[in-house]
C-alpha positions as CSV (number, residue, x, y, z in Angstrom):
1,X,10.8,2.0,10.0
2,X,12.1,-1.4,11.2
3,X,15.1,-3.0,9.5
4,X,15.5,-6.8,9.2
5,X,19.2,-7.5,9.6
6,X,20.4,-11.1,9.1
7,X,23.7,-11.0,11.0
8,X,24.6,-14.6,10.5
9,X,23.9,-15.0,6.8
10,X,27.5,-15.6,5.8
11,X,27.2,-17.9,2.9
12,X,28.9,-18.8,-0.4
13,X,27.3,-17.0,-3.2
14,X,27.6,-17.1,-6.9
15,X,28.4,-14.3,-9.2
16,X,30.6,-12.4,-6.8
17,X,34.0,-11.6,-8.2
18,X,36.8,-13.2,-6.1
19,X,39.6,-11.1,-4.9
20,X,41.9,-13.6,-6.4
21,X,41.4,-11.6,-9.6
22,X,42.7,-8.5,-7.7
23,X,45.7,-10.4,-6.5
24,X,44.4,-11.2,-3.1
25,X,43.8,-14.7,-1.6
26,X,40.4,-14.1,0.0
27,X,37.2,-12.4,-0.8
28,X,36.0,-9.1,0.5
29,X,32.9,-8.9,2.5
30,X,29.6,-7.7,0.9
31,X,26.5,-5.9,2.1
32,X,23.4,-6.9,0.2
33,X,20.1,-4.9,0.7
34,X,16.7,-5.7,-0.8
35,X,13.9,-3.2,-0.5
36,X,11.1,-1.5,-2.3
37,X,10.8,2.2,-3.1
38,X,8.0,4.5,-4.1
39,X,9.8,6.1,-7.0
40,X,13.1,4.8,-8.4
41,X,14.4,8.1,-9.7
42,X,13.9,9.8,-6.3
43,X,15.5,6.9,-4.6
44,X,18.5,6.8,-7.0
45,X,19.1,10.5,-6.5
46,X,19.3,10.0,-2.7
47,X,21.4,7.0,-3.1
48,X,23.9,8.8,-5.3
49,X,24.0,11.8,-3.0
50,X,24.9,9.3,-0.1
51,X,27.9,7.8,-2.0
52,X,30.6,9.8,-0.1
53,X,29.1,8.7,3.2
54,X,29.2,5.0,2.0
55,X,32.7,5.5,0.9
56,X,33.9,7.1,4.2
57,X,32.4,4.1,6.0
58,X,34.3,1.5,3.9
59,X,32.2,0.8,0.8
60,X,34.1,0.1,-2.3
61,X,31.1,0.4,-4.6
62,X,29.1,-2.5,-6.1
63,X,26.1,-3.2,-8.2
64,X,22.4,-2.2,-8.3
65,X,19.7,-4.5,-9.6
66,X,16.0,-3.8,-10.4
67,X,13.4,-6.5,-10.3
68,X,12.3,-7.3,-13.9
69,X,8.6,-7.6,-12.7
70,X,8.7,-4.7,-10.3
71,X,11.3,-2.0,-11.2
72,X,10.7,-0.3,-7.7
73,X,12.0,-3.4,-6.0
74,X,15.8,-3.1,-5.7
75,X,18.7,-5.2,-4.7
76,X,22.0,-3.4,-3.9
77,X,25.2,-5.4,-3.6
78,X,28.1,-3.4,-2.2
79,X,31.6,-4.6,-1.5
80,X,33.0,-3.5,1.8
81,X,36.6,-3.3,3.2
82,X,35.7,-4.7,6.6
83,X,32.6,-6.7,7.5
84,X,32.3,-4.9,10.9
85,X,32.1,-1.5,9.1
86,X,29.4,-2.8,7.0
87,X,27.4,-3.8,10.0
88,X,27.9,-0.5,11.7
89,X,26.8,1.4,8.5
90,X,23.7,-0.8,8.1
91,X,22.7,-0.1,11.7
92,X,23.3,3.7,11.5
93,X,20.7,6.2,12.1
94,X,22.0,8.2,9.1
95,X,21.2,5.3,6.8
96,X,17.7,4.9,8.3
97,X,17.0,8.6,7.7
98,X,18.3,8.5,4.1
99,X,16.2,5.5,3.3
100,X,13.1,7.1,4.8
101,X,13.7,10.4,2.8
102,X,14.4,8.4,-0.3
103,X,11.0,6.6,-0.2
104,X,11.8,3.1,1.0
105,X,8.4,1.7,1.6
106,X,9.0,-1.7,3.1
107,X,11.3,-3.2,5.7
108,X,14.7,-3.6,4.0
109,X,16.3,-7.1,4.2
110,X,20.0,-6.8,4.8
111,X,22.5,-9.6,4.5
112,X,26.3,-9.6,5.2
113,X,28.1,-11.9,2.9
114,X,31.6,-13.3,2.7
115,X,33.5,-16.2,1.2
116,X,32.1,-15.7,-2.3
117,X,33.0,-18.4,-4.8
118,X,32.8,-18.5,-8.6
119,X,30.8,-21.4,-9.8
120,X,30.8,-23.1,-13.2
121,X,27.9,-22.8,-15.6
């Protein structure tokens, strides 16, 4: 399985909660992953079982989205404590193995995001 990792995608994004709301002056980095799975329930079980590993590597949790037209296409947006830890996690052999066992069927697209900004409607 080959992973597409976009290292330099560091852009301003909408709908990411700013750390200002948490009392900090800057935003946290995010890891965004888009991929397709064979079976959502199987994938979700593996994803949930991997939560302690994500947390130990700096993940602070996040959000999971399913494509309205294809519920087996997923977007996972995870807040991270340090951008470099997110990059290391995304490149880990452990993550590759978990994704393969979980039924990821395409090449995940991975973005590293920072400097999120709330935008008006």
